[in-house]
A tleap script that builds the chain and sets N, CA, C and O, in Angstrom:
source leaprc.protein.ff14SB
mol = sequence {
  NMET LYS SER PRO PHE ASN GLN LYS PHE ASP
  ILE ASP VAL TYR PHE THR ILE ARG TYR TYR
  ALA GLU LYS HIE GLY LYS THR ILE THR ARG
  ARG ALA LYS TRP THR LYS ASP CYS LEU TYR
  GLY THR HIE LYS VAL HIE ASN TYR PRO TYR
  ILE LYS TYR PHE ASP VAL ASP ALA ASP GLY
  ILE ARG CYS ALA SER LYS THR TRP GLU ILE
  LEU CTHR
}
set mol.1.N position { 5.445 17.264 3.757 }
set mol.1.CA position { 4.989 15.855 3.744 }
set mol.1.C position { 4.784 15.819 2.347 }
set mol.1.O position { 3.796 16.415 1.918 }
set mol.2.N position { 5.587 15.190 1.495 }
set mol.2.CA position { 5.021 14.012 -0.302 }
set mol.2.C position { 3.883 13.542 -0.140 }
set mol.2.O position { 3.738 12.600 0.639 }
set mol.3.N position { 2.560 14.197 -0.986 }
set mol.3.CA position { 1.357 13.242 -1.263 }
set mol.3.C position { 1.747 11.883 -1.684 }
set mol.3.O position { 2.510 11.477 -2.560 }
set mol.4.N position { 0.878 11.201 -0.664 }
set mol.4.CA position { 1.139 9.711 -0.944 }
set mol.4.C position { 0.707 8.809 -2.206 }
set mol.4.O position { 0.936 7.636 -2.500 }
set mol.5.N position { -0.447 10.465 -3.202 }
set mol.5.CA position { -1.319 9.711 -3.749 }
set mol.5.C position { 0.046 10.408 -5.053 }
set mol.5.O position { -0.531 10.245 -6.128 }
set mol.6.N position { 1.002 10.839 -5.267 }
set mol.6.CA position { 1.792 10.561 -6.694 }
set mol.6.C position { 2.212 9.477 -6.961 }
set mol.6.O position { 2.821 9.382 -8.027 }
set mol.7.N position { 2.107 8.678 -6.406 }
set mol.7.CA position { 2.934 7.811 -7.111 }
set mol.7.C position { 2.184 6.848 -8.140 }
set mol.7.O position { 1.596 6.004 -7.464 }
set mol.8.N position { 1.976 6.639 -9.449 }
set mol.8.CA position { 1.319 6.186 -9.971 }
set mol.8.C position { 1.774 4.576 -10.431 }
set mol.8.O position { 2.973 4.328 -10.555 }
set mol.9.N position { 0.539 3.298 -10.719 }
set mol.9.CA position { 1.215 2.694 -11.256 }
set mol.9.C position { 0.533 1.923 -12.406 }
set mol.9.O position { -0.652 2.229 -12.544 }
set mol.10.N position { 0.929 1.141 -13.128 }
set mol.10.CA position { 0.257 0.553 -14.284 }
set mol.10.C position { 0.233 -0.587 -14.021 }
set mol.10.O position { 1.141 -1.180 -13.439 }
set mol.11.N position { -1.497 -1.399 -14.660 }
set mol.11.CA position { -1.747 -2.967 -14.047 }
set mol.11.C position { -0.708 -4.093 -14.371 }
set mol.11.O position { -0.226 -4.110 -15.503 }
set mol.12.N position { -0.301 -5.108 -13.383 }
set mol.12.CA position { 0.658 -5.935 -13.421 }
set mol.12.C position { 2.071 -5.278 -13.305 }
set mol.12.O position { 2.870 -5.871 -14.029 }
set mol.13.N position { 2.591 -4.303 -12.661 }
set mol.13.CA position { 3.506 -3.686 -11.995 }
set mol.13.C position { 3.831 -4.321 -10.878 }
set mol.13.O position { 2.893 -4.577 -10.123 }
set mol.14.N position { 5.021 -4.686 -10.522 }
set mol.14.CA position { 6.164 -5.203 -9.264 }
set mol.14.C position { 6.522 -4.356 -9.189 }
set mol.14.O position { 7.207 -3.583 -9.859 }
set mol.15.N position { 5.647 -4.437 -7.459 }
set mol.15.CA position { 6.977 -3.330 -6.482 }
set mol.15.C position { 6.686 -3.662 -5.024 }
set mol.15.O position { 5.795 -4.424 -4.649 }
set mol.16.N position { 7.774 -2.821 -4.032 }
set mol.16.CA position { 7.936 -3.600 -3.085 }
set mol.16.C position { 7.801 -2.425 -2.394 }
set mol.16.O position { 8.499 -1.450 -2.673 }
set mol.17.N position { 6.583 -2.401 -1.100 }
set mol.17.CA position { 6.403 -1.389 -0.209 }
set mol.17.C position { 6.744 -1.592 1.118 }
set mol.17.O position { 7.141 -2.735 1.347 }
set mol.18.N position { 6.713 -0.882 2.006 }
set mol.18.CA position { 7.273 -0.831 3.426 }
set mol.18.C position { 6.403 -0.167 4.568 }
set mol.18.O position { 6.421 1.064 4.548 }
set mol.19.N position { 5.757 -0.672 5.413 }
set mol.19.CA position { 4.765 0.441 6.140 }
set mol.19.C position { 4.888 -0.089 7.969 }
set mol.19.O position { 5.112 -1.132 8.583 }
set mol.20.N position { 4.653 1.033 8.216 }
set mol.20.CA position { 4.172 0.067 9.890 }
set mol.20.C position { 2.700 -0.565 10.180 }
set mol.20.O position { 1.645 -0.172 9.683 }
set mol.21.N position { 2.799 -1.171 10.703 }
set mol.21.CA position { 1.104 -1.987 10.902 }
set mol.21.C position { 1.116 -2.046 12.235 }
set mol.21.O position { 1.902 -2.880 12.683 }
set mol.22.N position { 0.584 -1.515 12.912 }
set mol.22.CA position { -0.094 -1.376 13.428 }
set mol.22.C position { -0.785 -2.101 14.542 }
set mol.22.O position { -1.031 -1.630 15.652 }
set mol.23.N position { -1.092 -3.413 14.073 }
set mol.23.CA position { -1.789 -4.426 13.819 }
set mol.23.C position { -0.390 -5.803 14.606 }
set mol.23.O position { -0.500 -6.631 15.510 }
set mol.24.N position { 0.618 -5.478 13.814 }
set mol.24.CA position { 1.411 -6.697 14.290 }
set mol.24.C position { 2.353 -5.686 14.908 }
set mol.24.O position { 3.330 -6.393 15.156 }
set mol.25.N position { 2.683 -4.337 15.348 }
set mol.25.CA position { 3.316 -4.070 16.121 }
set mol.25.C position { 4.542 -3.829 15.789 }
set mol.25.O position { 5.370 -4.089 16.662 }
set mol.26.N position { 5.082 -3.247 14.410 }
set mol.26.CA position { 5.831 -3.682 13.086 }
set mol.26.C position { 6.337 -3.464 12.069 }
set mol.26.O position { 5.844 -4.086 11.128 }
set mol.27.N position { 7.450 -2.579 11.759 }
set mol.27.CA position { 7.493 -2.301 10.234 }
set mol.27.C position { 7.516 -3.836 9.713 }
set mol.27.O position { 8.138 -4.691 10.344 }
set mol.28.N position { 6.870 -4.109 8.638 }
set mol.28.CA position { 6.547 -4.797 7.592 }
set mol.28.C position { 6.922 -4.278 5.655 }
set mol.28.O position { 6.488 -3.301 5.044 }
set mol.29.N position { 7.924 -5.466 5.133 }
set mol.29.CA position { 8.136 -5.065 4.164 }
set mol.29.C position { 7.504 -6.124 3.351 }
set mol.29.O position { 7.606 -7.264 3.804 }
set mol.30.N position { 6.827 -5.956 2.161 }
set mol.30.CA position { 6.110 -6.800 0.864 }
set mol.30.C position { 6.306 -6.384 -0.096 }
set mol.30.O position { 6.414 -5.163 -0.215 }
set mol.31.N position { 6.433 -7.264 -1.213 }
set mol.31.CA position { 6.457 -7.736 -2.559 }
set mol.31.C position { 4.911 -7.322 -2.950 }
set mol.31.O position { 3.855 -7.728 -2.465 }
set mol.32.N position { 5.102 -6.579 -3.772 }
set mol.32.CA position { 3.340 -6.431 -4.404 }
set mol.32.C position { 3.523 -5.770 -6.161 }
set mol.32.O position { 4.332 -5.187 -6.882 }
set mol.33.N position { 2.023 -6.406 -6.168 }
set mol.33.CA position { 1.773 -5.986 -7.132 }
set mol.33.C position { 0.952 -4.873 -7.478 }
set mol.33.O position { 0.479 -4.420 -6.436 }
set mol.34.N position { 0.525 -4.155 -8.592 }
set mol.34.CA position { -1.469 -3.372 -8.723 }
set mol.34.C position { -1.699 -3.793 -9.408 }
set mol.34.O position { -1.036 -3.740 -10.444 }
set mol.35.N position { -3.119 -4.699 -9.248 }
set mol.35.CA position { -3.918 -5.203 -10.062 }
set mol.35.C position { -5.242 -4.251 -10.228 }
set mol.35.O position { -5.194 -3.226 -9.548 }
set mol.36.N position { -6.340 -4.421 -10.975 }
set mol.36.CA position { -7.404 -3.567 -10.980 }
set mol.36.C position { -7.956 -3.432 -10.019 }
set mol.36.O position { -8.941 -2.722 -10.216 }
set mol.37.N position { -7.849 -3.794 -8.835 }
set mol.37.CA position { -8.510 -4.188 -7.789 }
set mol.37.C position { -7.676 -3.142 -6.673 }
set mol.37.O position { -7.973 -2.862 -5.511 }
set mol.38.N position { -6.543 -2.701 -7.501 }
set mol.38.CA position { -5.723 -1.430 -6.192 }
set mol.38.C position { -6.108 -0.744 -6.227 }
set mol.38.O position { -6.916 -0.758 -7.155 }
set mol.39.N position { -6.093 0.573 -5.438 }
set mol.39.CA position { -6.184 1.962 -4.848 }
set mol.39.C position { -5.873 2.492 -4.053 }
set mol.39.O position { -5.588 2.116 -2.916 }
set mol.40.N position { -5.871 3.660 -4.594 }
set mol.40.CA position { -5.565 4.631 -3.604 }
set mol.40.C position { -6.779 5.228 -3.272 }
set mol.40.O position { -7.723 5.504 -4.012 }
set mol.41.N position { -6.575 5.488 -1.419 }
set mol.41.CA position { -8.416 6.574 -1.097 }
set mol.41.C position { -7.857 7.233 -0.062 }
set mol.41.O position { -6.727 7.719 -0.107 }
set mol.42.N position { -8.557 7.277 0.839 }
set mol.42.CA position { -8.835 8.451 2.446 }
set mol.42.C position { -9.752 8.276 2.740 }
set mol.42.O position { -10.775 8.570 2.121 }
set mol.43.N position { -9.632 7.471 4.304 }
set mol.43.CA position { -10.558 7.034 5.362 }
set mol.43.C position { -11.801 8.085 5.480 }
set mol.43.O position { -11.660 9.285 5.715 }
set mol.44.N position { -12.744 7.579 5.324 }
set mol.44.CA position { -14.069 7.858 5.254 }
set mol.44.C position { -14.043 9.079 6.682 }
set mol.44.O position { -14.279 10.282 6.793 }
set mol.45.N position { -13.668 8.099 7.501 }
set mol.45.CA position { -14.431 8.708 9.014 }
set mol.45.C position { -13.201 9.446 9.383 }
set mol.45.O position { -13.357 10.650 9.586 }
set mol.46.N position { -11.647 8.813 9.546 }
set mol.46.CA position { -10.383 9.661 10.131 }
set mol.46.C position { -9.469 10.983 8.597 }
set mol.46.O position { -8.720 11.959 8.628 }
set mol.47.N position { -9.882 10.497 7.954 }
set mol.47.CA position { -9.312 11.095 6.742 }
set mol.47.C position { -7.852 10.850 6.804 }
set mol.47.O position { -7.204 11.897 6.817 }
set mol.48.N position { -7.398 10.143 6.831 }
set mol.48.CA position { -5.289 9.547 6.495 }
set mol.48.C position { -5.834 8.547 5.060 }
set mol.48.O position { -6.857 8.034 4.606 }
set mol.49.N position { -5.299 8.604 4.948 }
set mol.49.CA position { -4.456 8.110 3.436 }
set mol.49.C position { -4.676 6.524 3.681 }
set mol.49.O position { -4.787 6.004 4.791 }
set mol.50.N position { -4.718 5.837 2.397 }
set mol.50.CA position { -4.519 4.103 2.467 }
set mol.50.C position { -3.916 3.580 1.294 }
set mol.50.O position { -3.323 4.273 0.467 }
set mol.51.N position { -4.081 2.286 1.224 }
set mol.51.CA position { -3.238 2.043 -0.499 }
set mol.51.C position { -3.329 0.850 -0.540 }
set mol.51.O position { -2.443 0.266 0.083 }
set mol.52.N position { -4.415 -0.066 -1.273 }
set mol.52.CA position { -4.910 -0.886 -1.278 }
set mol.52.C position { -3.801 -2.418 -2.459 }
set mol.52.O position { -3.838 -2.747 -3.644 }
set mol.53.N position { -3.127 -2.810 -1.441 }
set mol.53.CA position { -2.418 -3.603 -2.829 }
set mol.53.C position { -2.367 -4.886 -3.021 }
set mol.53.O position { -3.129 -5.468 -2.249 }
set mol.54.N position { -1.829 -5.539 -3.679 }
set mol.54.CA position { -1.830 -7.448 -4.139 }
set mol.54.C position { -0.369 -7.606 -3.291 }
set mol.54.O position { 0.690 -7.216 -3.781 }
set mol.55.N position { -0.460 -8.231 -1.952 }
set mol.55.CA position { 0.267 -9.268 -1.529 }
set mol.55.C position { 0.694 -9.739 -2.497 }
set mol.55.O position { -0.197 -9.927 -3.324 }
set mol.56.N position { 1.796 -10.077 -2.864 }
set mol.56.CA position { 2.759 -11.454 -4.190 }
set mol.56.C position { 2.126 -12.712 -3.194 }
set mol.56.O position { 1.068 -13.340 -3.192 }
set mol.57.N position { 3.589 -12.726 -2.201 }
set mol.57.CA position { 3.720 -14.034 -0.786 }
set mol.57.C position { 2.394 -14.523 -0.275 }
set mol.57.O position { 2.295 -15.724 -0.022 }
set mol.58.N position { 0.980 -13.430 -0.026 }
set mol.58.CA position { 0.254 -13.786 0.908 }
set mol.58.C position { -0.840 -14.558 -0.294 }
set mol.58.O position { -1.548 -15.548 -0.108 }
set mol.59.N position { -0.704 -13.784 -1.477 }
set mol.59.CA position { -1.785 -13.842 -2.702 }
set mol.59.C position { -3.185 -13.406 -1.833 }
set mol.59.O position { -3.979 -14.260 -1.439 }
set mol.60.N position { -3.327 -12.271 -1.647 }
set mol.60.CA position { -4.549 -11.114 -1.325 }
set mol.60.C position { -4.238 -9.895 -1.331 }
set mol.60.O position { -3.126 -9.398 -1.152 }
set mol.61.N position { -5.472 -9.267 -1.590 }
set mol.61.CA position { -5.183 -7.985 -1.033 }
set mol.61.C position { -5.062 -7.603 0.591 }
set mol.61.O position { -5.711 -8.060 1.531 }
set mol.62.N position { -3.763 -6.380 0.579 }
set mol.62.CA position { -3.439 -5.896 2.053 }
set mol.62.C position { -3.970 -4.388 2.144 }
set mol.62.O position { -4.513 -4.011 1.106 }
set mol.63.N position { -3.926 -3.562 3.063 }
set mol.63.CA position { -3.725 -2.313 3.020 }
set mol.63.C position { -2.807 -1.542 3.936 }
set mol.63.O position { -2.649 -1.774 5.135 }
set mol.64.N position { -2.350 -0.802 3.381 }
set mol.64.CA position { -1.284 -0.025 4.050 }
set mol.64.C position { -2.004 1.575 4.175 }
set mol.64.O position { -2.446 2.241 3.240 }
set mol.65.N position { -1.958 1.989 5.808 }
set mol.65.CA position { -2.758 3.072 6.583 }
set mol.65.C position { -1.798 4.127 6.150 }
set mol.65.O position { -0.719 3.645 5.806 }
set mol.66.N position { -1.880 5.586 6.055 }
set mol.66.CA position { -1.334 6.450 6.957 }
set mol.66.C position { 0.323 6.841 6.606 }
set mol.66.O position { 0.494 7.949 6.098 }
set mol.67.N position { 1.319 6.143 6.807 }
set mol.67.CA position { 2.017 6.472 5.396 }
set mol.67.C position { 2.676 4.652 4.958 }
set mol.67.O position { 2.208 3.522 5.093 }
set mol.68.N position { 3.653 5.083 4.536 }
set mol.68.CA position { 4.111 3.698 3.655 }
set mol.68.C position { 5.867 4.752 2.881 }
set mol.68.O position { 6.421 5.844 3.011 }
set mol.69.N position { 6.013 3.608 2.210 }
set mol.69.CA position { 7.121 3.773 1.183 }
set mol.69.C position { 7.590 3.131 0.622 }
set mol.69.O position { 8.325 2.257 1.082 }
set mol.70.N position { 7.240 3.386 -1.204 }
set mol.70.CA position { 7.717 2.371 -2.650 }
set mol.70.C position { 9.028 1.969 -2.410 }
set mol.70.O position { 9.597 2.894 -1.831 }
set mol.71.N position { 9.934 0.825 -2.618 }
set mol.71.CA position { 10.729 0.279 -2.538 }
set mol.71.C position { 11.018 0.310 -4.152 }
set mol.71.O position { 10.390 -0.337 -4.990 }
set mol.72.N position { 12.093 1.196 -4.397 }
set mol.72.CA position { 12.353 0.972 -5.888 }
set mol.72.C position { 13.699 -0.521 -5.897 }
set mol.72.O position { 14.132 -0.955 -6.965 }
savepdb mol mol.pdb
quit
């Protein structure tokens, strides 16, 4: 599996992200923007990857964890 941390963004870059949201029980696709508050990380307890991104439509920071896809 390719590391999700290989993707690099500059500030103010727009992209689309798709991932399965366990909370909602379905795959969701969001228009996103990379801001100074966005980051990649690894969960400290469960050790899975996550990405914090700015959701353009919801006007706020959201998090995708475990697996996601960046669409072009």
